[in-house]
SEVOMI-900017 format. One record per atom (N, C-alpha, C): atom name; x, y, z; residue in one letter; residue number from 1. Coordinates in pm, whole numbers, plus 50000, padded with zeros to 5 digits. Example, Ala and Ser with C-alpha at 12.3 -4.5 7.8 and 13.67 -1.06 7.14 Angstrom:
residues 2
N; 51319; 49431; 50780; a; 1 .
CA; 51230; 49550; 50780; a; 1 .
C; 51320; 49670; 50780; a; 1 .
N; 51285; 49775; 50708; s; 2 .
CA; 51367; 49894; 50714; s; 2 .
C; 51290; 50003; 50787; s; 2 .
END
This chain:
residues 205
N; 11606; 53630; 34133; x; 1 .
CA; 11520; 53736; 34187; x; 1 .
C; 11446; 53686; 34311; x; 1 .
N; 11440; 53771; 34414; x; 2 .
CA; 11362; 53737; 34533; x; 2 .
C; 11214; 53764; 34505; x; 2 .
N; 11134; 53661; 34524; x; 3 .
CA; 10989; 53671; 34504; x; 3 .
C; 10921; 53632; 34635; x; 3 .
N; 10853; 53727; 34700; x; 4 .
CA; 10789; 53702; 34829; x; 4 .
C; 10695; 53582; 34824; x; 4 .
N; 10629; 53560; 34711; x; 5 .
CA; 10532; 53451; 34702; x; 5 .
C; 10602; 53315; 34703; x; 5 .
N; 10725; 53311; 34650; x; 6 .
CA; 10802; 53186; 34646; x; 6 .
C; 10878; 53163; 34776; x; 6 .
N; 10940; 53269; 34830; x; 7 .
CA; 11029; 53255; 34945; x; 7 .
C; 10959; 53274; 35079; x; 7 .
N; 10839; 53332; 35080; x; 8 .
CA; 10766; 53354; 35205; x; 8 .
C; 10621; 53303; 35192; x; 8 .
N; 10605; 53176; 35149; x; 9 .
CA; 10469; 53126; 35121; x; 9 .
C; 10381; 53116; 35244; x; 9 .
N; 10440; 53095; 35362; x; 10 .
CA; 10358; 53083; 35483; x; 10 .
C; 10308; 53219; 35531; x; 10 .
N; 10392; 53321; 35514; x; 11 .
CA; 10350; 53456; 35551; x; 11 .
C; 10238; 53505; 35460; x; 11 .
N; 10242; 53463; 35333; x; 12 .
CA; 10141; 53504; 35236; x; 12 .
C; 10060; 53381; 35192; x; 12 .
N; 10012; 53307; 35291; x; 13 .
CA; 09946; 53180; 35267; x; 13 .
C; 09815; 53195; 35188; x; 13 .
N; 09793; 53101; 35097; x; 14 .
CA; 09668; 53093; 35022; x; 14 .
C; 09578; 52982; 35076; x; 14 .
N; 09615; 52927; 35188; x; 15 .
CA; 09541; 52817; 35251; x; 15 .
C; 09425; 52874; 35333; x; 15 .
N; 09304; 52823; 35312; x; 16 .
CA; 09191; 52873; 35392; x; 16 .
C; 09199; 52835; 35540; x; 16 .
N; 09283; 52736; 35573; x; 17 .
CA; 09301; 52699; 35714; x; 17 .
C; 09370; 52814; 35788; x; 17 .
N; 09312; 52863; 35898; x; 18 .
CA; 09373; 52975; 35969; x; 18 .
C; 09517; 52944; 36012; x; 18 .
N; 09603; 53046; 36002; x; 19 .
CA; 09742; 53033; 36044; x; 19 .
C; 09783; 53161; 36115; x; 19 .
N; 09907; 53162; 36166; x; 20 .
CA; 09949; 53272; 36253; x; 20 .
C; 10082; 53331; 36205; x; 20 .
N; 10093; 53464; 36215; x; 21 .
CA; 10216; 53534; 36182; x; 21 .
C; 10253; 53630; 36295; x; 21 .
N; 10382; 53649; 36313; x; 22 .
CA; 10435; 53748; 36408; x; 22 .
C; 10534; 53833; 36330; x; 22 .
N; 10489; 53951; 36288; x; 23 .
CA; 10566; 54032; 36193; x; 23 .
C; 10622; 54155; 36264; x; 23 .
N; 10755; 54159; 36271; x; 24 .
CA; 10826; 54261; 36348; x; 24 .
C; 10847; 54387; 36264; x; 24 .
N; 10914; 54484; 36323; x; 25 .
CA; 10929; 54615; 36259; x; 25 .
C; 11005; 54606; 36128; x; 25 .
N; 10945; 54660; 36024; x; 26 .
CA; 11006; 54668; 35890; x; 26 .
C; 10975; 54806; 35833; x; 26 .
N; 11035; 54836; 35717; x; 27 .
CA; 11007; 54961; 35648; x; 27 .
C; 10892; 54942; 35550; x; 27 .
N; 10808; 55044; 35540; x; 28 .
CA; 10691; 55039; 35452; x; 28 .
C; 10673; 55172; 35379; x; 28 .
N; 10626; 55163; 35256; x; 29 .
CA; 10569; 55277; 35186; x; 29 .
C; 10423; 55283; 35228; x; 29 .
N; 10375; 55400; 35273; x; 30 .
CA; 10240; 55409; 35329; x; 30 .
C; 10161; 55526; 35271; x; 30 .
N; 10030; 55517; 35289; x; 31 .
CA; 09938; 55627; 35253; x; 31 .
C; 09811; 55607; 35334; x; 31 .
N; 09741; 55716; 35364; x; 32 .
CA; 09620; 55709; 35445; x; 32 .
C; 09506; 55785; 35381; x; 32 .
N; 09382; 55739; 35408; x; 33 .
CA; 09265; 55808; 35355; x; 33 .
C; 09137; 55755; 35417; x; 33 .
N; 09025; 55799; 35360; x; 34 .
CA; 08892; 55759; 35406; x; 34 .
C; 08813; 55710; 35285; x; 34 .
N; 08737; 55603; 35305; x; 35 .
CA; 08663; 55542; 35195; x; 35 .
C; 08520; 55510; 35236; x; 35 .
N; 08429; 55519; 35141; x; 36 .
CA; 08290; 55478; 35165; x; 36 .
C; 08251; 55358; 35079; x; 36 .
N; 08342; 55315; 34990; x; 37 .
CA; 08313; 55201; 34903; x; 37 .
C; 08422; 55094; 34913; x; 37 .
N; 08487; 55088; 35028; x; 38 .
CA; 08592; 54990; 35056; x; 38 .
C; 08693; 54986; 34942; x; 38 .
N; 08729; 54868; 34893; x; 39 .
CA; 08833; 54860; 34791; x; 39 .
C; 08789; 54911; 34654; x; 39 .
N; 08660; 54939; 34637; x; 40 .
CA; 08613; 55001; 34513; x; 40 .
C; 08618; 55153; 34518; x; 40 .
N; 08653; 55207; 34635; x; 41 .
CA; 08650; 55352; 34653; x; 41 .
C; 08758; 55418; 34567; x; 41 .
N; 08724; 55523; 34493; x; 42 .
CA; 08822; 55588; 34406; x; 42 .
C; 08945; 55640; 34479; x; 42 .
N; 08927; 55691; 34601; x; 43 .
CA; 09042; 55745; 34673; x; 43 .
C; 09134; 55633; 34720; x; 43 .
N; 09076; 55520; 34762; x; 44 .
CA; 09161; 55406; 34798; x; 44 .
C; 09242; 55359; 34676; x; 44 .
N; 09176; 55343; 34563; x; 45 .
CA; 09244; 55295; 34443; x; 45 .
C; 09352; 55393; 34397; x; 45 .
N; 09322; 55522; 34408; x; 46 .
CA; 09420; 55624; 34369; x; 46 .
C; 09546; 55613; 34453; x; 46 .
N; 09529; 55604; 34585; x; 47 .
CA; 09645; 55600; 34674; x; 47 .
C; 09716; 55465; 34670; x; 47 .
N; 09639; 55357; 34653; x; 48 .
CA; 09702; 55224; 34640; x; 48 .
C; 09790; 55220; 34516; x; 48 .
N; 09740; 55273; 34407; x; 49 .
CA; 09818; 55275; 34283; x; 49 .
C; 09941; 55366; 34296; x; 49 .
N; 09924; 55479; 34366; x; 50 .
CA; 10036; 55571; 34385; x; 50 .
C; 10146; 55507; 34469; x; 50 .
N; 10106; 55444; 34582; x; 51 .
CA; 10205; 55379; 34668; x; 51 .
C; 10274; 55264; 34595; x; 51 .
N; 10197; 55189; 34517; x; 52 .
CA; 10254; 55078; 34440; x; 52 .
C; 10352; 55129; 34335; x; 52 .
N; 10322; 55244; 34275; x; 53 .
CA; 10412; 55302; 34176; x; 53 .
C; 10545; 55341; 34240; x; 53 .
N; 10539; 55398; 34360; x; 54 .
CA; 10661; 55434; 34431; x; 54 .
C; 10741; 55308; 34464; x; 54 .
N; 10672; 55206; 34517; x; 55 .
CA; 10740; 55080; 34553; x; 55 .
C; 10804; 55015; 34430; x; 55 .
N; 10734; 55018; 34318; x; 56 .
CA; 10788; 54959; 34195; x; 56 .
C; 10911; 55037; 34147; x; 56 .
N; 10905; 55171; 34159; x; 57 .
CA; 11020; 55253; 34119; x; 57 .
C; 11141; 55221; 34205; x; 57 .
N; 11122; 55208; 34337; x; 58 .
CA; 11232; 55172; 34426; x; 58 .
C; 11294; 55039; 34383; x; 58 .
N; 11210; 54943; 34345; x; 59 .
CA; 11257; 54808; 34312; x; 59 .
C; 11343; 54806; 34186; x; 59 .
N; 11340; 54914; 34108; x; 60 .
CA; 11425; 54922; 33989; x; 60 .
C; 11573; 54931; 34022; x; 60 .
N; 11604; 54980; 34145; x; 61 .
CA; 11741; 54984; 34191; x; 61 .
C; 11833; 55072; 34107; x; 61 .
N; 11963; 55046; 34115; x; 62 .
CA; 12061; 55130; 34045; x; 62 .
C; 12038; 55140; 33895; x; 62 .
N; 11986; 55036; 33833; x; 63 .
CA; 11960; 55041; 33688; x; 63 .
C; 11856; 55146; 33652; x; 63 .
N; 11773; 55182; 33750; x; 64 .
CA; 11668; 55282; 33727; x; 64 .
C; 11698; 55413; 33800; x; 64 .
N; 11822; 55431; 33841; x; 65 .
CA; 11861; 55556; 33905; x; 65 .
C; 11834; 55563; 34053; x; 65 .
N; 11807; 55449; 34118; x; 66 .
CA; 11786; 55446; 34263; x; 66 .
C; 11912; 55386; 34324; x; 66 .
N; 11995; 55467; 34392; x; 67 .
CA; 12127; 55420; 34437; x; 67 .
C; 12119; 55335; 34564; x; 67 .
N; 12063; 55215; 34552; x; 68 .
CA; 12044; 55128; 34668; x; 68 .
C; 12173; 55056; 34702; x; 68 .
N; 12220; 55068; 34827; x; 69 .
CA; 12338; 54995; 34871; x; 69 .
C; 12303; 54847; 34889; x; 69 .
N; 12388; 54758; 34837; x; 70 .
CA; 12365; 54615; 34854; x; 70 .
C; 12241; 54566; 34782; x; 70 .
N; 12207; 54627; 34670; x; 71 .
CA; 12083; 54594; 34600; x; 71 .
C; 12081; 54450; 34549; x; 71 .
N; 11966; 54384; 34567; x; 72 .
CA; 11939; 54253; 34509; x; 72 .
C; 11804; 54262; 34439; x; 72 .
N; 11796; 54205; 34321; x; 73 .
CA; 11673; 54214; 34244; x; 73 .
C; 11558; 54145; 34319; x; 73 .
N; 11441; 54209; 34320; x; 74 .
CA; 11326; 54151; 34390; x; 74 .
C; 11195; 54193; 34325; x; 74 .
N; 11093; 54115; 34352; x; 75 .
CA; 10957; 54148; 34311; x; 75 .
C; 10895; 54234; 34420; x; 75 .
N; 10836; 54351; 34388; x; 76 .
CA; 10774; 54434; 34492; x; 76 .
C; 10669; 54358; 34571; x; 76 .
N; 10663; 54387; 34700; x; 77 .
CA; 10564; 54324; 34787; x; 77 .
C; 10423; 54373; 34752; x; 77 .
N; 10320; 54296; 34790; x; 78 .
CA; 10183; 54335; 34756; x; 78 .
C; 10133; 54453; 34839; x; 78 .
N; 10035; 54523; 34784; x; 79 .
CA; 09963; 54626; 34859; x; 79 .
C; 09886; 54559; 34971; x; 79 .
N; 09889; 54619; 35089; x; 80 .
CA; 09800; 54577; 35197; x; 80 .
C; 09738; 54702; 35258; x; 80 .
N; 09630; 54683; 35330; x; 81 .
CA; 09563; 54798; 35393; x; 81 .
C; 09502; 54758; 35525; x; 81 .
N; 09515; 54845; 35623; x; 82 .
CA; 09446; 54831; 35751; x; 82 .
C; 09320; 54916; 35743; x; 82 .
N; 09205; 54852; 35766; x; 83 .
CA; 09074; 54918; 35756; x; 83 .
C; 09014; 54934; 35896; x; 83 .
N; 08967; 55054; 35925; x; 84 .
CA; 08905; 55082; 36055; x; 84 .
C; 08766; 55141; 36032; x; 84 .
N; 08666; 55075; 36088; x; 85 .
CA; 08527; 55122; 36074; x; 85 .
C; 08508; 55252; 36150; x; 85 .
N; 08452; 55354; 36082; x; 86 .
CA; 08431; 55484; 36146; x; 86 .
C; 08283; 55522; 36159; x; 86 .
N; 08195; 55432; 36116; x; 87 .
CA; 08053; 55461; 36122; x; 87 .
C; 08002; 55528; 35996; x; 87 .
N; 08081; 55621; 35939; x; 88 .
CA; 08043; 55688; 35815; x; 88 .
C; 08128; 55638; 35698; x; 88 .
N; 08181; 55519; 35714; x; 89 .
CA; 08271; 55461; 35614; x; 89 .
C; 08387; 55395; 35686; x; 89 .
N; 08504; 55401; 35625; x; 90 .
CA; 08623; 55339; 35683; x; 90 .
C; 08745; 55427; 35659; x; 90 .
N; 08829; 55436; 35761; x; 91 .
CA; 08963; 55490; 35742; x; 91 .
C; 09052; 55376; 35695; x; 91 .
N; 09145; 55406; 35606; x; 92 .
CA; 09239; 55302; 35562; x; 92 .
C; 09381; 55354; 35569; x; 92 .
N; 09472; 55261; 35593; x; 93 .
CA; 09615; 55291; 35584; x; 93 .
C; 09679; 55184; 35497; x; 93 .
N; 09736; 55227; 35388; x; 94 .
CA; 09803; 55138; 35294; x; 94 .
C; 09947; 55116; 35341; x; 94 .
N; 09990; 54989; 35340; x; 95 .
CA; 10127; 54952; 35373; x; 95 .
C; 10182; 54871; 35255; x; 95 .
N; 10305; 54899; 35212; x; 96 .
CA; 10375; 54813; 35117; x; 96 .
C; 10514; 54787; 35174; x; 96 .
N; 10538; 54663; 35213; x; 97 .
CA; 10664; 54626; 35278; x; 97 .
C; 10782; 54644; 35184; x; 97 .
N; 10897; 54682; 35242; x; 98 .
CA; 11020; 54701; 35166; x; 98 .
C; 11127; 54602; 35215; x; 98 .
N; 11214; 54555; 35126; x; 99 .
CA; 11324; 54469; 35170; x; 99 .
C; 11412; 54539; 35272; x; 99 .
N; 11487; 54460; 35348; x; 100 .
CA; 11568; 54515; 35456; x; 100 .
C; 11673; 54614; 35406; x; 100 .
N; 11718; 54601; 35281; x; 101 .
CA; 11824; 54689; 35231; x; 101 .
C; 11771; 54820; 35174; x; 101 .
N; 11641; 54842; 35178; x; 102 .
CA; 11582; 54967; 35130; x; 102 .
C; 11568; 55064; 35246; x; 102 .
N; 11610; 55190; 35225; x; 103 .
CA; 11597; 55290; 35330; x; 103 .
C; 11533; 55417; 35276; x; 103 .
N; 11524; 55517; 35363; x; 104 .
CA; 11450; 55637; 35326; x; 104 .
C; 11514; 55714; 35212; x; 104 .
N; 11646; 55710; 35199; x; 105 .
CA; 11709; 55781; 35087; x; 105 .
C; 11671; 55717; 34952; x; 105 .
N; 11648; 55587; 34953; x; 106 .
CA; 11602; 55519; 34831; x; 106 .
C; 11459; 55562; 34797; x; 106 .
N; 11378; 55575; 34901; x; 107 .
CA; 11241; 55626; 34885; x; 107 .
C; 11243; 55768; 34828; x; 107 .
N; 11327; 55854; 34885; x; 108 .
CA; 11336; 55992; 34838; x; 108 .
C; 11383; 55998; 34693; x; 108 .
N; 11478; 55910; 34656; x; 109 .
CA; 11527; 55907; 34519; x; 109 .
C; 11416; 55866; 34422; x; 109 .
N; 11333; 55771; 34466; x; 110 .
CA; 11223; 55726; 34381; x; 110 .
C; 11123; 55839; 34357; x; 110 .
N; 11099; 55921; 34459; x; 111 .
CA; 11002; 56030; 34445; x; 111 .
C; 11043; 56130; 34338; x; 111 .
N; 11173; 56142; 34314; x; 112 .
CA; 11219; 56238; 34212; x; 112 .
C; 11185; 56189; 34071; x; 112 .
N; 11147; 56064; 34057; x; 113 .
CA; 11117; 56007; 33926; x; 113 .
C; 10968; 55985; 33900; x; 113 .
N; 10885; 56026; 33998; x; 114 .
CA; 10742; 55997; 33991; x; 114 .
C; 10664; 56115; 33932; x; 114 .
N; 10563; 56084; 33853; x; 115 .
CA; 10469; 56184; 33804; x; 115 .
C; 10362; 56205; 33910; x; 115 .
N; 10354; 56326; 33964; x; 116 .
CA; 10260; 56354; 34073; x; 116 .
C; 10125; 56409; 34024; x; 116 .
N; 10086; 56375; 33904; x; 117 .
CA; 09961; 56429; 33850; x; 117 .
C; 09839; 56378; 33925; x; 117 .
N; 09850; 56259; 33989; x; 118 .
CA; 09732; 56199; 34052; x; 118 .
C; 09740; 56198; 34204; x; 118 .
N; 09849; 56245; 34261; x; 119 .
CA; 09859; 56250; 34407; x; 119 .
C; 09963; 56355; 34446; x; 119 .
N; 09958; 56396; 34573; x; 120 .
CA; 10050; 56497; 34623; x; 120 .
C; 10169; 56431; 34691; x; 120 .
N; 10281; 56498; 34688; x; 121 .
CA; 10404; 56445; 34745; x; 121 .
C; 10385; 56399; 34890; x; 121 .
N; 10314; 56478; 34970; x; 122 .
CA; 10300; 56445; 35112; x; 122 .
C; 10207; 56330; 35142; x; 122 .
N; 10135; 56279; 35042; x; 123 .
CA; 10040; 56170; 35066; x; 123 .
C; 10109; 56034; 35079; x; 123 .
N; 10229; 56020; 35025; x; 124 .
CA; 10301; 55893; 35030; x; 124 .
C; 10419; 55908; 35125; x; 124 .
N; 10431; 55815; 35221; x; 125 .
CA; 10533; 55827; 35326; x; 125 .
C; 10615; 55699; 35336; x; 125 .
N; 10726; 55710; 35409; x; 126 .
CA; 10815; 55597; 35438; x; 126 .
C; 10818; 55583; 35589; x; 126 .
N; 10773; 55467; 35641; x; 127 .
CA; 10762; 55449; 35785; x; 127 .
C; 10817; 55314; 35828; x; 127 .
N; 10855; 55307; 35957; x; 128 .
CA; 10896; 55181; 36019; x; 128 .
C; 10781; 55135; 36109; x; 128 .
N; 10724; 55018; 36076; x; 129 .
CA; 10603; 54970; 36143; x; 129 .
C; 10613; 54820; 36170; x; 129 .
N; 10535; 54774; 36267; x; 130 .
CA; 10526; 54632; 36297; x; 130 .
C; 10379; 54589; 36296; x; 130 .
N; 10353; 54472; 36240; x; 131 .
CA; 10216; 54419; 36241; x; 131 .
C; 10184; 54351; 36373; x; 131 .
N; 10284; 54286; 36435; x; 132 .
CA; 10260; 54210; 36557; x; 132 .
C; 10205; 54072; 36525; x; 132 .
N; 10137; 54013; 36622; x; 133 .
CA; 10083; 53878; 36606; x; 133 .
C; 09942; 53885; 36549; x; 133 .
N; 09921; 53810; 36441; x; 134 .
CA; 09791; 53809; 36373; x; 134 .
C; 09751; 53667; 36335; x; 134 .
N; 09621; 53646; 36325; x; 135 .
CA; 09566; 53524; 36269; x; 135 .
C; 09517; 53558; 36128; x; 135 .
N; 09536; 53466; 36033; x; 136 .
CA; 09504; 53497; 35894; x; 136 .
C; 09435; 53382; 35823; x; 136 .
N; 09358; 53419; 35721; x; 137 .
CA; 09299; 53324; 35626; x; 137 .
C; 09272; 53400; 35498; x; 137 .
N; 09222; 53330; 35395; x; 138 .
CA; 09197; 53395; 35267; x; 138 .
C; 09047; 53410; 35241; x; 138 .
N; 09017; 53515; 35165; x; 139 .
CA; 08880; 53542; 35121; x; 139 .
C; 08883; 53556; 34968; x; 139 .
N; 08780; 53505; 34903; x; 140 .
CA; 08769; 53523; 34758; x; 140 .
C; 08684; 53645; 34730; x; 140 .
N; 08742; 53744; 34661; x; 141 .
CA; 08671; 53868; 34632; x; 141 .
C; 08682; 53968; 34745; x; 141 .
N; 08613; 54082; 34728; x; 142 .
CA; 08619; 54189; 34826; x; 142 .
C; 08570; 54142; 34963; x; 142 .
N; 08635; 54191; 35068; x; 143 .
CA; 08600; 54153; 35204; x; 143 .
C; 08490; 54246; 35256; x; 143 .
N; 08387; 54186; 35316; x; 144 .
CA; 08279; 54261; 35379; x; 144 .
C; 08264; 54212; 35522; x; 144 .
N; 08189; 54284; 35606; x; 145 .
CA; 08168; 54235; 35744; x; 145 .
C; 08104; 54097; 35750; x; 145 .
N; 08036; 54057; 35642; x; 146 .
CA; 07969; 53928; 35639; x; 146 .
C; 08052; 53818; 35574; x; 146 .
N; 08174; 53849; 35533; x; 147 .
CA; 08258; 53752; 35463; x; 147 .
C; 08286; 53629; 35549; x; 147 .
N; 08289; 53513; 35482; x; 148 .
CA; 08315; 53388; 35552; x; 148 .
C; 08453; 53390; 35618; x; 148 .
N; 08550; 53455; 35556; x; 149 .
CA; 08684; 53460; 35614; x; 149 .
C; 08683; 53523; 35753; x; 149 .
N; 08608; 53630; 35771; x; 150 .
CA; 08601; 53694; 35902; x; 150 .
C; 08530; 53606; 36003; x; 150 .
N; 08429; 53534; 35959; x; 151 .
CA; 08359; 53441; 36050; x; 151 .
C; 08454; 53330; 36094; x; 151 .
N; 08532; 53276; 36000; x; 152 .
CA; 08628; 53171; 36035; x; 152 .
C; 08729; 53222; 36137; x; 152 .
N; 08781; 53341; 36115; x; 153 .
CA; 08881; 53396; 36207; x; 153 .
C; 08823; 53426; 36344; x; 153 .
N; 08707; 53489; 36349; x; 154 .
CA; 08649; 53524; 36479; x; 154 .
C; 08607; 53398; 36556; x; 154 .
N; 08557; 53297; 36484; x; 155 .
CA; 08522; 53170; 36551; x; 155 .
C; 08646; 53103; 36609; x; 155 .
N; 08757; 53104; 36533; x; 156 .
CA; 08880; 53042; 36580; x; 156 .
C; 08935; 53117; 36702; x; 156 .
N; 08931; 53249; 36698; x; 157 .
CA; 08976; 53329; 36812; x; 157 .
C; 08898; 53293; 36938; x; 157 .
N; 08766; 53281; 36923; x; 158 .
CA; 08682; 53250; 37038; x; 158 .
C; 08707; 53109; 37090; x; 158 .
N; 08714; 53012; 36999; x; 159 .
CA; 08731; 52873; 37039; x; 159 .
C; 08866; 52848; 37104; x; 159 .
N; 08970; 52918; 37058; x; 160 .
CA; 09104; 52895; 37109; x; 160 .
C; 09138; 52981; 37231; x; 160 .
N; 09046; 53069; 37271; x; 161 .
CA; 09070; 53151; 37389; x; 161 .
C; 09165; 53266; 37368; x; 161 .
N; 09175; 53313; 37241; x; 162 .
CA; 09256; 53431; 37212; x; 162 .
C; 09171; 53556; 37233; x; 162 .
N; 09236; 53673; 37226; x; 163 .
CA; 09166; 53801; 37233; x; 163 .
C; 09192; 53879; 37106; x; 163 .
N; 09085; 53921; 37039; x; 164 .
CA; 09102; 54010; 36924; x; 164 .
C; 09131; 54150; 36976; x; 164 .
N; 09238; 54212; 36927; x; 165 .
CA; 09283; 54339; 36984; x; 165 .
C; 09201; 54459; 36939; x; 165 .
N; 09147; 54454; 36817; x; 166 .
CA; 09073; 54570; 36764; x; 166 .
C; 08947; 54520; 36693; x; 166 .
N; 08833; 54531; 36760; x; 167 .
CA; 08710; 54478; 36702; x; 167 .
C; 08665; 54553; 36577; x; 167 .
N; 08710; 54677; 36563; x; 168 .
CA; 08666; 54760; 36450; x; 168 .
C; 08769; 54766; 36338; x; 168 .
N; 08870; 54676; 36342; x; 169 .
CA; 08982; 54689; 36250; x; 169 .
C; 09026; 54553; 36196; x; 169 .
N; 09069; 54553; 36069; x; 170 .
CA; 09127; 54433; 36009; x; 170 .
C; 09232; 54475; 35905; x; 170 .
N; 09319; 54382; 35874; x; 171 .
CA; 09420; 54402; 35771; x; 171 .
C; 09385; 54313; 35651; x; 171 .
N; 09401; 54369; 35531; x; 172 .
CA; 09379; 54293; 35408; x; 172 .
C; 09506; 54303; 35324; x; 172 .
N; 09554; 54189; 35276; x; 173 .
CA; 09673; 54184; 35192; x; 173 .
C; 09629; 54137; 35053; x; 173 .
N; 09654; 54219; 34954; x; 174 .
CA; 09600; 54194; 34819; x; 174 .
C; 09701; 54113; 34738; x; 174 .
N; 09707; 53983; 34773; x; 175 .
CA; 09809; 53896; 34714; x; 175 .
C; 09786; 53873; 34564; x; 175 .
N; 09666; 53899; 34516; x; 176 .
CA; 09638; 53892; 34372; x; 176 .
C; 09628; 54030; 34309; x; 176 .
N; 09662; 54133; 34385; x; 177 .
CA; 09665; 54270; 34331; x; 177 .
C; 09534; 54345; 34348; x; 177 .
N; 09540; 54474; 34317; x; 178 .
CA; 09423; 54561; 34314; x; 178 .
C; 09410; 54618; 34173; x; 178 .
N; 09286; 54649; 34132; x; 179 .
CA; 09161; 54639; 34206; x; 179 .
C; 09121; 54494; 34235; x; 179 .
N; 09033; 54478; 34335; x; 180 .
CA; 08986; 54345; 34375; x; 180 .
C; 08859; 54313; 34298; x; 180 .
N; 08857; 54194; 34236; x; 181 .
CA; 08733; 54148; 34173; x; 181 .
C; 08691; 54016; 34237; x; 181 .
N; 08585; 53956; 34185; x; 182 .
CA; 08524; 53839; 34249; x; 182 .
C; 08611; 53714; 34241; x; 182 .
N; 08717; 53718; 34160; x; 183 .
CA; 08802; 53601; 34143; x; 183 .
C; 08931; 53609; 34225; x; 183 .
N; 08964; 53725; 34278; x; 184 .
CA; 09094; 53744; 34343; x; 184 .
C; 09091; 53704; 34491; x; 184 .
N; 09202; 53643; 34535; x; 185 .
CA; 09215; 53610; 34676; x; 185 .
C; 09271; 53729; 34753; x; 185 .
N; 09213; 53751; 34871; x; 186 .
CA; 09260; 53855; 34963; x; 186 .
C; 09294; 53785; 35095; x; 186 .
N; 09415; 53809; 35143; x; 187 .
CA; 09456; 53754; 35273; x; 187 .
C; 09405; 53848; 35382; x; 187 .
N; 09328; 53792; 35475; x; 188 .
CA; 09267; 53872; 35582; x; 188 .
C; 09337; 53840; 35713; x; 188 .
N; 09379; 53945; 35786; x; 189 .
CA; 09449; 53927; 35914; x; 189 .
C; 09381; 54006; 36025; x; 189 .
N; 09371; 53945; 36142; x; 190 .
CA; 09321; 54012; 36262; x; 190 .
C; 09429; 54007; 36369; x; 190 .
N; 09456; 54120; 36432; x; 191 .
CA; 09555; 54127; 36539; x; 191 .
C; 09499; 54061; 36664; x; 191 .
N; 09582; 53977; 36728; x; 192 .
CA; 09536; 53904; 36845; x; 192 .
C; 09638; 53907; 36958; x; 192 .
N; 09586; 53880; 37080; x; 193 .
CA; 09669; 53844; 37194; x; 193 .
C; 09643; 53696; 37218; x; 193 .
N; 09748; 53615; 37212; x; 194 .
CA; 09732; 53470; 37228; x; 194 .
C; 09709; 53430; 37373; x; 194 .
N; 09720; 53526; 37464; x; 195 .
CA; 09697; 53499; 37607; x; 195 .
C; 09783; 53385; 37659; x; 195 .
N; 09910; 53383; 37612; x; 196 .
CA; 10005; 53284; 37660; x; 196 .
C; 09994; 53147; 37596; x; 196 .
N; 09901; 53130; 37504; x; 197 .
CA; 09882; 52999; 37440; x; 197 .
C; 09980; 52981; 37324; x; 197 .
N; 10013; 52856; 37296; x; 198 .
CA; 10100; 52824; 37183; x; 198 .
C; 10026; 52848; 37052; x; 198 .
N; 10097; 52901; 36953; x; 199 .
CA; 10040; 52923; 36821; x; 199 .
C; 10110; 52830; 36723; x; 199 .
N; 10043; 52723; 36681; x; 200 .
CA; 10109; 52624; 36594; x; 200 .
C; 10147; 52683; 36460; x; 200 .
N; 10272; 52655; 36417; x; 201 .
CA; 10318; 52700; 36288; x; 201 .
C; 10342; 52850; 36278; x; 201 .
N; 10357; 52917; 36392; x; 202 .
CA; 10373; 53063; 36393; x; 202 .
C; 10491; 53105; 36305; x; 202 .
N; 10466; 53198; 36212; x; 203 .
CA; 10569; 53249; 36122; x; 203 .
C; 10625; 53378; 36178; x; 203 .
N; 10757; 53382; 36202; x; 204 .
CA; 10824; 53504; 36248; x; 204 .
C; 10897; 53567; 36130; x; 204 .
N; 10883; 53698; 36115; x; 205 .
CA; 10957; 53767; 36010; x; 205 .
C; 10970; 53915; 36048; x; 205 .
END
């Protein structure tokens, strides 16, 4: 079985030392909403669970009625979310990466097997997206504007002469799952322009 945590440890690093990723266009299961309680917000949790349910259903493959061409058994990728400060809370976009052999017809097949009691069909989408170049580190527990992880990343960006692309936005990857409690690690990523500088250990995927 393909396990992202085993086969892509640098992309999903648990090391507090800042590192760099360059993540190109892939397919994602997505959902969008607005939250006032960050990862504790009921609407975020509802949509994160819904998107994860769809991703898990897709991962069942032909044995679960999803006619995936070239299917290989895999562990579903973790929930991640891009958070944007809006002044009255935060907008979020949930992303769940899909293996290269998963396409939109597999997504559509999964939707036929889902119970929509907690979300509407149009709330979960299948999109092709790229993260681009990001700097990352880990945070223990829910991420806040005062979190040490964000301070480490912003200090590194400044010291190395990089440019943060979106001051009001960050990506969080829930490598220990959701909901987030005080013991779980969250991978925090900020989009950057390296301004032509070398990025040591840059992970391309």
